[in-house]
Structures are given as C-alpha cells and as structure tokens.
PDB file as gemmi writes it, atoms N, CA and C in Angstrom:
CRYST1    1.000    1.000    1.000  90.00  90.00  90.00 P 1                      
ATOM      1  N   MET A   1      21.773   7.409  -2.308  1.00  0.00           N  
ATOM      2  CA  MET A   1      21.177   6.767  -3.070  1.00  0.00           C  
ATOM      3  C   MET A   1      21.299   6.943  -4.511  1.00  0.00           C  
ATOM      4  N   THR A   2      21.447   5.710  -5.412  1.00  0.00           N  
ATOM      5  CA  THR A   2      21.616   5.518  -6.650  1.00  0.00           C  
ATOM      6  C   THR A   2      20.801   5.079  -7.254  1.00  0.00           C  
ATOM      7  N   VAL A   3      19.832   5.348  -8.265  1.00  0.00           N  
ATOM      8  CA  VAL A   3      18.906   4.798  -8.717  1.00  0.00           C  
ATOM      9  C   VAL A   3      19.475   4.458 -10.450  1.00  0.00           C  
ATOM     10  N   ASP A   4      18.922   3.393 -10.692  1.00  0.00           N  
ATOM     11  CA  ASP A   4      19.684   2.680 -11.962  1.00  0.00           C  
ATOM     12  C   ASP A   4      18.463   2.549 -12.686  1.00  0.00           C  
ATOM     13  N   GLY A   5      18.202   2.603 -14.245  1.00  0.00           N  
ATOM     14  CA  GLY A   5      17.108   1.792 -14.791  1.00  0.00           C  
ATOM     15  C   GLY A   5      16.806   3.151 -15.999  1.00  0.00           C  
ATOM     16  N   ARG A   6      15.636   2.985 -16.744  1.00  0.00           N  
ATOM     17  CA  ARG A   6      15.569   4.225 -17.145  1.00  0.00           C  
ATOM     18  C   ARG A   6      14.562   5.360 -16.275  1.00  0.00           C  
ATOM     19  N   VAL A   7      15.271   6.194 -15.833  1.00  0.00           N  
ATOM     20  CA  VAL A   7      15.275   7.081 -14.615  1.00  0.00           C  
ATOM     21  C   VAL A   7      15.391   8.777 -15.094  1.00  0.00           C  
ATOM     22  N   GLN A   8      15.890   8.755 -16.687  1.00  0.00           N  
ATOM     23  CA  GLN A   8      16.289  10.358 -16.902  1.00  0.00           C  
ATOM     24  C   GLN A   8      15.167  10.285 -18.032  1.00  0.00           C  
ATOM     25  N   GLY A   9      14.629  11.542 -17.901  1.00  0.00           N  
ATOM     26  CA  GLY A   9      13.712  12.153 -18.921  1.00  0.00           C  
ATOM     27  C   GLY A   9      12.165  11.415 -18.544  1.00  0.00           C  
ATOM     28  N   VAL A  10      12.261  11.284 -17.506  1.00  0.00           N  
ATOM     29  CA  VAL A  10      11.038  10.196 -17.013  1.00  0.00           C  
ATOM     30  C   VAL A  10      10.262  11.355 -15.868  1.00  0.00           C  
ATOM     31  N   SER A  11      10.781  12.336 -15.715  1.00  0.00           N  
ATOM     32  CA  SER A  11      10.138  13.205 -14.337  1.00  0.00           C  
ATOM     33  C   SER A  11      10.595  12.749 -12.714  1.00  0.00           C  
ATOM     34  N   PHE A  12      11.678  12.013 -12.655  1.00  0.00           N  
ATOM     35  CA  PHE A  12      12.075  11.187 -11.598  1.00  0.00           C  
ATOM     36  C   PHE A  12      12.600  12.196 -11.011  1.00  0.00           C  
ATOM     37  N   ARG A  13      13.394  13.380 -11.147  1.00  0.00           N  
ATOM     38  CA  ARG A  13      13.721  14.186 -10.272  1.00  0.00           C  
ATOM     39  C   ARG A  13      12.734  14.708  -9.479  1.00  0.00           C  
ATOM     40  N   TYR A  14      11.560  15.023 -10.328  1.00  0.00           N  
ATOM     41  CA  TYR A  14      10.476  15.933  -9.485  1.00  0.00           C  
ATOM     42  C   TYR A  14       9.636  15.066  -9.015  1.00  0.00           C  
ATOM     43  N   TYR A  15       9.799  13.931  -9.426  1.00  0.00           N  
ATOM     44  CA  TYR A  15       8.878  13.116  -8.306  1.00  0.00           C  
ATOM     45  C   TYR A  15       9.345  12.513  -7.062  1.00  0.00           C  
ATOM     46  N   THR A  16      10.674  12.514  -7.100  1.00  0.00           N  
ATOM     47  CA  THR A  16      11.565  12.425  -5.878  1.00  0.00           C  
ATOM     48  C   THR A  16      11.424  13.887  -5.118  1.00  0.00           C  
ATOM     49  N   VAL A  17      11.560  15.260  -5.529  1.00  0.00           N  
ATOM     50  CA  VAL A  17      11.194  16.058  -4.543  1.00  0.00           C  
ATOM     51  C   VAL A  17      10.094  16.030  -4.141  1.00  0.00           C  
ATOM     52  N   ARG A  18       9.060  15.878  -5.074  1.00  0.00           N  
ATOM     53  CA  ARG A  18       7.512  15.958  -4.266  1.00  0.00           C  
ATOM     54  C   ARG A  18       7.444  15.147  -3.095  1.00  0.00           C  
ATOM     55  N   ARG A  19       7.979  13.537  -3.191  1.00  0.00           N  
ATOM     56  CA  ARG A  19       8.018  12.618  -2.540  1.00  0.00           C  
ATOM     57  C   ARG A  19       8.918  13.138  -1.091  1.00  0.00           C  
ATOM     58  N   ALA A  20      10.048  13.343  -1.496  1.00  0.00           N  
ATOM     59  CA  ALA A  20      11.007  13.974  -0.292  1.00  0.00           C  
ATOM     60  C   ALA A  20      10.069  15.035   0.545  1.00  0.00           C  
ATOM     61  N   ARG A  21       9.768  15.927   0.102  1.00  0.00           N  
ATOM     62  CA  ARG A  21       9.277  17.314   0.781  1.00  0.00           C  
ATOM     63  C   ARG A  21       8.062  16.813   1.542  1.00  0.00           C  
ATOM     64  N   ASP A  22       6.993  15.787   0.994  1.00  0.00           N  
ATOM     65  CA  ASP A  22       6.010  15.600   1.616  1.00  0.00           C  
ATOM     66  C   ASP A  22       6.474  14.555   2.866  1.00  0.00           C  
ATOM     67  N   LEU A  23       7.273  14.108   2.811  1.00  0.00           N  
ATOM     68  CA  LEU A  23       8.013  13.205   3.981  1.00  0.00           C  
ATOM     69  C   LEU A  23       8.751  14.314   4.964  1.00  0.00           C  
ATOM     70  N   GLY A  24       8.716  15.551   4.683  1.00  0.00           N  
ATOM     71  CA  GLY A  24       9.481  16.383   5.354  1.00  0.00           C  
ATOM     72  C   GLY A  24      11.241  15.988   5.490  1.00  0.00           C  
ATOM     73  N   LEU A  25      11.912  15.481   4.462  1.00  0.00           N  
ATOM     74  CA  LEU A  25      13.333  15.140   4.290  1.00  0.00           C  
ATOM     75  C   LEU A  25      14.014  16.392   3.769  1.00  0.00           C  
ATOM     76  N   THR A  26      15.098  16.211   3.897  1.00  0.00           N  
ATOM     77  CA  THR A  26      16.420  17.437   3.322  1.00  0.00           C  
ATOM     78  C   THR A  26      16.944  17.005   2.599  1.00  0.00           C  
ATOM     79  N   GLY A  27      17.845  17.665   1.255  1.00  0.00           N  
ATOM     80  CA  GLY A  27      19.083  17.019   0.633  1.00  0.00           C  
ATOM     81  C   GLY A  27      18.757  17.713  -1.117  1.00  0.00           C  
ATOM     82  N   TYR A  28      18.974  16.426  -1.928  1.00  0.00           N  
ATOM     83  CA  TYR A  28      18.463  16.846  -3.128  1.00  0.00           C  
ATOM     84  C   TYR A  28      18.683  15.767  -3.934  1.00  0.00           C  
ATOM     85  N   VAL A  29      18.288  15.676  -5.169  1.00  0.00           N  
ATOM     86  CA  VAL A  29      18.515  14.820  -6.426  1.00  0.00           C  
ATOM     87  C   VAL A  29      18.895  15.256  -7.601  1.00  0.00           C  
ATOM     88  N   ARG A  30      19.747  14.860  -8.240  1.00  0.00           N  
ATOM     89  CA  ARG A  30      20.513  15.108  -9.320  1.00  0.00           C  
ATOM     90  C   ARG A  30      20.609  13.957 -10.560  1.00  0.00           C  
ATOM     91  N   ASN A  31      20.600  14.528 -11.871  1.00  0.00           N  
ATOM     92  CA  ASN A  31      21.050  13.310 -12.761  1.00  0.00           C  
ATOM     93  C   ASN A  31      22.456  13.260 -13.172  1.00  0.00           C  
ATOM     94  N   GLU A  32      22.888  12.007 -13.013  1.00  0.00           N  
ATOM     95  CA  GLU A  32      24.169  11.702 -13.290  1.00  0.00           C  
ATOM     96  C   GLU A  32      24.674  11.670 -14.919  1.00  0.00           C  
ATOM     97  N   PRO A  33      25.849  11.957 -15.092  1.00  0.00           N  
ATOM     98  CA  PRO A  33      26.291  11.712 -16.666  1.00  0.00           C  
ATOM     99  C   PRO A  33      25.807  10.194 -17.054  1.00  0.00           C  
ATOM    100  N   ASP A  34      25.988   9.114 -16.068  1.00  0.00           N  
ATOM    101  CA  ASP A  34      25.859   7.969 -16.428  1.00  0.00           C  
ATOM    102  C   ASP A  34      24.789   7.196 -16.462  1.00  0.00           C  
ATOM    103  N   GLY A  35      23.512   8.230 -16.528  1.00  0.00           N  
ATOM    104  CA  GLY A  35      22.016   7.830 -16.675  1.00  0.00           C  
ATOM    105  C   GLY A  35      21.603   7.210 -15.519  1.00  0.00           C  
ATOM    106  N   THR A  36      22.276   7.608 -14.459  1.00  0.00           N  
ATOM    107  CA  THR A  36      21.568   7.183 -13.022  1.00  0.00           C  
ATOM    108  C   THR A  36      21.105   8.486 -12.667  1.00  0.00           C  
ATOM    109  N   VAL A  37      20.306   8.242 -11.365  1.00  0.00           N  
ATOM    110  CA  VAL A  37      19.776   9.496 -10.428  1.00  0.00           C  
ATOM    111  C   VAL A  37      20.225   9.244  -9.171  1.00  0.00           C  
ATOM    112  N   ARG A  38      21.135  10.335  -8.730  1.00  0.00           N  
ATOM    113  CA  ARG A  38      21.424  10.325  -7.230  1.00  0.00           C  
ATOM    114  C   ARG A  38      20.781  10.917  -6.405  1.00  0.00           C  
ATOM    115  N   VAL A  39      20.259  10.355  -5.325  1.00  0.00           N  
ATOM    116  CA  VAL A  39      19.493  10.878  -4.244  1.00  0.00           C  
ATOM    117  C   VAL A  39      20.490  11.253  -2.955  1.00  0.00           C  
ATOM    118  N   VAL A  40      20.771  12.562  -2.353  1.00  0.00           N  
ATOM    119  CA  VAL A  40      21.090  12.340  -1.003  1.00  0.00           C  
ATOM    120  C   VAL A  40      20.155  12.959   0.009  1.00  0.00           C  
ATOM    121  N   ALA A  41      19.416  12.451   0.976  1.00  0.00           N  
ATOM    122  CA  ALA A  41      18.317  12.809   1.873  1.00  0.00           C  
ATOM    123  C   ALA A  41      18.442  12.303   3.149  1.00  0.00           C  
ATOM    124  N   GLU A  42      18.253  13.485   3.641  1.00  0.00           N  
ATOM    125  CA  GLU A  42      18.008  13.182   5.308  1.00  0.00           C  
ATOM    126  C   GLU A  42      16.902  13.621   6.246  1.00  0.00           C  
ATOM    127  N   GLY A  43      16.779  12.839   6.970  1.00  0.00           N  
ATOM    128  CA  GLY A  43      15.780  13.039   8.217  1.00  0.00           C  
ATOM    129  C   GLY A  43      15.603  11.996   8.777  1.00  0.00           C  
ATOM    130  N   GLU A  44      14.356  11.627   9.477  1.00  0.00           N  
ATOM    131  CA  GLU A  44      14.025  10.257  10.350  1.00  0.00           C  
ATOM    132  C   GLU A  44      14.056   9.093   9.371  1.00  0.00           C  
ATOM    133  N   ARG A  45      14.812   7.962  10.425  1.00  0.00           N  
ATOM    134  CA  ARG A  45      15.145   6.643   9.398  1.00  0.00           C  
ATOM    135  C   ARG A  45      13.778   6.140   8.794  1.00  0.00           C  
ATOM    136  N   SER A  46      12.645   6.431   9.471  1.00  0.00           N  
ATOM    137  CA  SER A  46      11.838   5.907   8.712  1.00  0.00           C  
ATOM    138  C   SER A  46      10.957   6.544   7.640  1.00  0.00           C  
ATOM    139  N   ARG A  47      11.525   7.422   7.649  1.00  0.00           N  
ATOM    140  CA  ARG A  47      10.925   8.660   6.670  1.00  0.00           C  
ATOM    141  C   ARG A  47      11.663   8.317   5.271  1.00  0.00           C  
ATOM    142  N   LEU A  48      12.854   8.305   5.568  1.00  0.00           N  
ATOM    143  CA  LEU A  48      13.921   7.801   4.462  1.00  0.00           C  
ATOM    144  C   LEU A  48      13.882   6.640   3.801  1.00  0.00           C  
ATOM    145  N   GLU A  49      13.258   5.463   4.616  1.00  0.00           N  
ATOM    146  CA  GLU A  49      12.629   4.064   3.995  1.00  0.00           C  
ATOM    147  C   GLU A  49      11.565   4.331   3.328  1.00  0.00           C  
ATOM    148  N   GLU A  50      10.669   5.113   4.064  1.00  0.00           N  
ATOM    149  CA  GLU A  50       9.655   5.229   2.831  1.00  0.00           C  
ATOM    150  C   GLU A  50       9.749   5.941   1.332  1.00  0.00           C  
ATOM    151  N   LEU A  51      10.824   6.796   1.628  1.00  0.00           N  
ATOM    152  CA  LEU A  51      11.321   7.374   0.334  1.00  0.00           C  
ATOM    153  C   LEU A  51      11.872   6.709  -0.494  1.00  0.00           C  
ATOM    154  N   LEU A  52      12.800   5.344   0.236  1.00  0.00           N  
ATOM    155  CA  LEU A  52      13.235   4.374  -0.616  1.00  0.00           C  
ATOM    156  C   LEU A  52      12.436   3.447  -1.324  1.00  0.00           C  
ATOM    157  N   SER A  53      11.286   3.190  -0.701  1.00  0.00           N  
ATOM    158  CA  SER A  53      10.178   2.479  -1.271  1.00  0.00           C  
ATOM    159  C   SER A  53       9.495   2.908  -2.570  1.00  0.00           C  
ATOM    160  N   TYR A  54       9.582   4.549  -2.553  1.00  0.00           N  
ATOM    161  CA  TYR A  54       9.082   5.127  -3.639  1.00  0.00           C  
ATOM    162  C   TYR A  54      10.086   5.214  -4.828  1.00  0.00           C  
ATOM    163  N   LEU A  55      11.190   5.115  -4.347  1.00  0.00           N  
ATOM    164  CA  LEU A  55      12.297   4.929  -5.368  1.00  0.00           C  
ATOM    165  C   LEU A  55      12.479   3.930  -6.135  1.00  0.00           C  
ATOM    166  N   ARG A  56      12.052   2.985  -5.695  1.00  0.00           N  
ATOM    167  CA  ARG A  56      12.093   1.479  -6.048  1.00  0.00           C  
ATOM    168  C   ARG A  56      11.227   1.533  -7.157  1.00  0.00           C  
ATOM    169  N   VAL A  57       9.991   2.426  -7.058  1.00  0.00           N  
ATOM    170  CA  VAL A  57       9.066   2.190  -8.282  1.00  0.00           C  
ATOM    171  C   VAL A  57       9.473   3.286  -8.984  1.00  0.00           C  
ATOM    172  N   GLY A  58       9.231   4.179  -8.661  1.00  0.00           N  
ATOM    173  CA  GLY A  58       9.558   5.750  -9.218  1.00  0.00           C  
ATOM    174  C   GLY A  58       8.237   5.927 -10.222  1.00  0.00           C  
ATOM    175  N   PRO A  59       8.202   7.076 -11.057  1.00  0.00           N  
ATOM    176  CA  PRO A  59       6.967   7.615 -11.646  1.00  0.00           C  
ATOM    177  C   PRO A  59       6.599   6.329 -12.800  1.00  0.00           C  
ATOM    178  N   ARG A  60       5.556   6.777 -12.945  1.00  0.00           N  
ATOM    179  CA  ARG A  60       4.831   5.512 -14.034  1.00  0.00           C  
ATOM    180  C   ARG A  60       5.744   5.229 -15.469  1.00  0.00           C  
ATOM    181  N   ALA A  61       6.355   6.228 -15.818  1.00  0.00           N  
ATOM    182  CA  ALA A  61       7.294   6.220 -16.925  1.00  0.00           C  
ATOM    183  C   ALA A  61       8.622   5.913 -17.053  1.00  0.00           C  
ATOM    184  N   ALA A  62       9.015   5.533 -15.392  1.00  0.00           N  
ATOM    185  CA  ALA A  62      10.127   4.933 -15.014  1.00  0.00           C  
ATOM    186  C   ALA A  62      10.539   3.513 -15.443  1.00  0.00           C  
ATOM    187  N   VAL A  63      11.540   2.881 -15.643  1.00  0.00           N  
ATOM    188  CA  VAL A  63      11.770   1.997 -14.993  1.00  0.00           C  
ATOM    189  C   VAL A  63      12.879   1.181 -13.974  1.00  0.00           C  
ATOM    190  N   VAL A  64      12.705   1.164 -13.076  1.00  0.00           N  
ATOM    191  CA  VAL A  64      14.141   1.119 -11.803  1.00  0.00           C  
ATOM    192  C   VAL A  64      14.023  -0.145 -12.035  1.00  0.00           C  
ATOM    193  N   THR A  65      15.809  -0.305 -12.156  1.00  0.00           N  
ATOM    194  CA  THR A  65      16.223  -1.792 -12.322  1.00  0.00           C  
ATOM    195  C   THR A  65      17.037  -2.057 -10.737  1.00  0.00           C  
ATOM    196  N   ASP A  66      17.438  -0.696 -10.103  1.00  0.00           N  
ATOM    197  CA  ASP A  66      18.310  -1.181  -9.071  1.00  0.00           C  
ATOM    198  C   ASP A  66      18.434   0.238  -8.075  1.00  0.00           C  
ATOM    199  N   VAL A  67      18.415   0.062  -7.151  1.00  0.00           N  
ATOM    200  CA  VAL A  67      18.503   1.182  -6.064  1.00  0.00           C  
ATOM    201  C   VAL A  67      19.510   0.961  -4.934  1.00  0.00           C  
ATOM    202  N   THR A  68      20.814   1.477  -5.327  1.00  0.00           N  
ATOM    203  CA  THR A  68      21.974   1.071  -4.297  1.00  0.00           C  
ATOM    204  C   THR A  68      21.987   2.306  -3.095  1.00  0.00           C  
ATOM    205  N   THR A  69      21.936   2.058  -2.099  1.00  0.00           N  
ATOM    206  CA  THR A  69      21.759   2.618  -0.641  1.00  0.00           C  
ATOM    207  C   THR A  69      23.112   2.745   0.135  1.00  0.00           C  
ATOM    208  N   ARG A  70      23.526   3.987   0.743  1.00  0.00           N  
ATOM    209  CA  ARG A  70      24.327   3.853   1.801  1.00  0.00           C  
ATOM    210  C   ARG A  70      23.654   4.882   3.054  1.00  0.00           C  
ATOM    211  N   TRP A  71      23.867   4.314   4.363  1.00  0.00           N  
ATOM    212  CA  TRP A  71      23.678   5.215   5.250  1.00  0.00           C  
ATOM    213  C   TRP A  71      24.639   5.823   6.323  1.00  0.00           C  
ATOM    214  N   PRO A  72      25.206   6.743   5.679  1.00  0.00           N  
ATOM    215  CA  PRO A  72      26.098   7.547   6.399  1.00  0.00           C  
ATOM    216  C   PRO A  72      25.523   8.919   7.446  1.00  0.00           C  
ATOM    217  N   ALA A  73      26.300   9.351   8.158  1.00  0.00           N  
ATOM    218  CA  ALA A  73      25.648   9.838   9.458  1.00  0.00           C  
ATOM    219  C   ALA A  73      25.395  11.575   8.739  1.00  0.00           C  
ATOM    220  N   PRO A  74      24.421  11.852   9.016  1.00  0.00           N  
ATOM    221  CA  PRO A  74      23.651  13.246   8.763  1.00  0.00           C  
ATOM    222  C   PRO A  74      24.530  13.947   8.828  1.00  0.00           C  
ATOM    223  N   THR A  75      24.607  15.016   7.731  1.00  0.00           N  
ATOM    224  CA  THR A  75      25.415  16.460   8.092  1.00  0.00           C  
ATOM    225  C   THR A  75      24.792  17.412   8.376  1.00  0.00           C  
ATOM    226  N   SER A  76      23.331  17.541   8.249  1.00  0.00           N  
ATOM    227  CA  SER A  76      22.516  18.707   8.272  1.00  0.00           C  
ATOM    228  C   SER A  76      23.047  20.005   7.532  1.00  0.00           C  
ATOM    229  N   ASP A  77      23.737  19.464   6.311  1.00  0.00           N  
ATOM    230  CA  ASP A  77      23.989  20.825   5.421  1.00  0.00           C  
ATOM    231  C   ASP A  77      22.541  21.157   4.999  1.00  0.00           C  
ATOM    232  N   PHE A  78      21.690  20.454   4.785  1.00  0.00           N  
ATOM    233  CA  PHE A  78      20.663  21.022   3.778  1.00  0.00           C  
ATOM    234  C   PHE A  78      19.353  21.736   4.317  1.00  0.00           C  
ATOM    235  N   ARG A  79      18.695  22.397   3.936  1.00  0.00           N  
ATOM    236  CA  ARG A  79      17.631  23.442   4.259  1.00  0.00           C  
ATOM    237  C   ARG A  79      16.527  22.921   4.166  1.00  0.00           C  
ATOM    238  N   ARG A  80      16.495  22.314   2.395  1.00  0.00           N  
ATOM    239  CA  ARG A  80      15.175  21.865   1.779  1.00  0.00           C  
ATOM    240  C   ARG A  80      15.718  20.919   0.789  1.00  0.00           C  
ATOM    241  N   PHE A  81      14.523  20.096   0.317  1.00  0.00           N  
ATOM    242  CA  PHE A  81      15.131  18.864  -0.709  1.00  0.00           C  
ATOM    243  C   PHE A  81      14.666  20.010  -1.943  1.00  0.00           C  
ATOM    244  N   GLU A  82      15.833  19.868  -2.823  1.00  0.00           N  
ATOM    245  CA  GLU A  82      16.030  20.150  -4.039  1.00  0.00           C  
ATOM    246  C   GLU A  82      16.570  19.668  -5.213  1.00  0.00           C  
ATOM    247  N   VAL A  83      16.127  19.800  -6.579  1.00  0.00           N  
ATOM    248  CA  VAL A  83      16.868  19.287  -7.721  1.00  0.00           C  
ATOM    249  C   VAL A  83      18.106  20.334  -8.028  1.00  0.00           C  
ATOM    250  N   ARG A  84      18.987  19.328  -7.885  1.00  0.00           N  
ATOM    251  CA  ARG A  84      20.574  20.069  -8.360  1.00  0.00           C  
ATOM    252  C   ARG A  84      20.729  19.707  -9.773  1.00  0.00           C  
ATOM    253  N   TYR A  85      21.565  20.845 -10.519  1.00  0.00           N  
ATOM    254  CA  TYR A  85      21.853  20.249 -11.968  1.00  0.00           C  
ATOM    255  C   TYR A  85      23.622  20.281 -12.081  1.00  0.00           C  
TER     256      TYR A  85                                                      
END                                                                             
C-alpha cells in the first residue's frame, strides 16, 4: 500500500505499527523519498482491510489524499510488524 498526502512528520509510521500489531499483522511501514508512506502487510484479509480503513484516515495530524493498494500473494517473510528506515 502507498499512502499519499501529508503523511510524513505526523507519526504516521508509529500509528500504522500500533494498528497493524493490534490486528495481528506482520510486515513493515517506511517513509519514501517522494513523501509517501509505504506499507507492506500480511495476515487475514479481513484484518488487512481493517488496516486499510485506518490508513485512509491516519493519525490526527495527517491528511491522507490517496491510498493505492495491491494484493499480491503473501510471502511469509515477516515475523512481526515494524518500522523500516
């Protein structure tokens, strides 16, 4: 998922980690050089859709203008959900 808008410098990554971990998802969130936030998450489809709902809103200081999603096959490469730099 790629989240666009005012999403860097507003605690978006930490908000995403908290939500994803609460949902039992694995993967990562990372700020991109173009100002977007990239989210790679794996888990049950219903929980992924719930995370997607959270990402469309974001934390209080964020202004989300777009969320682009892809649904590739899971890789099982992740042990937990984390921030990547």
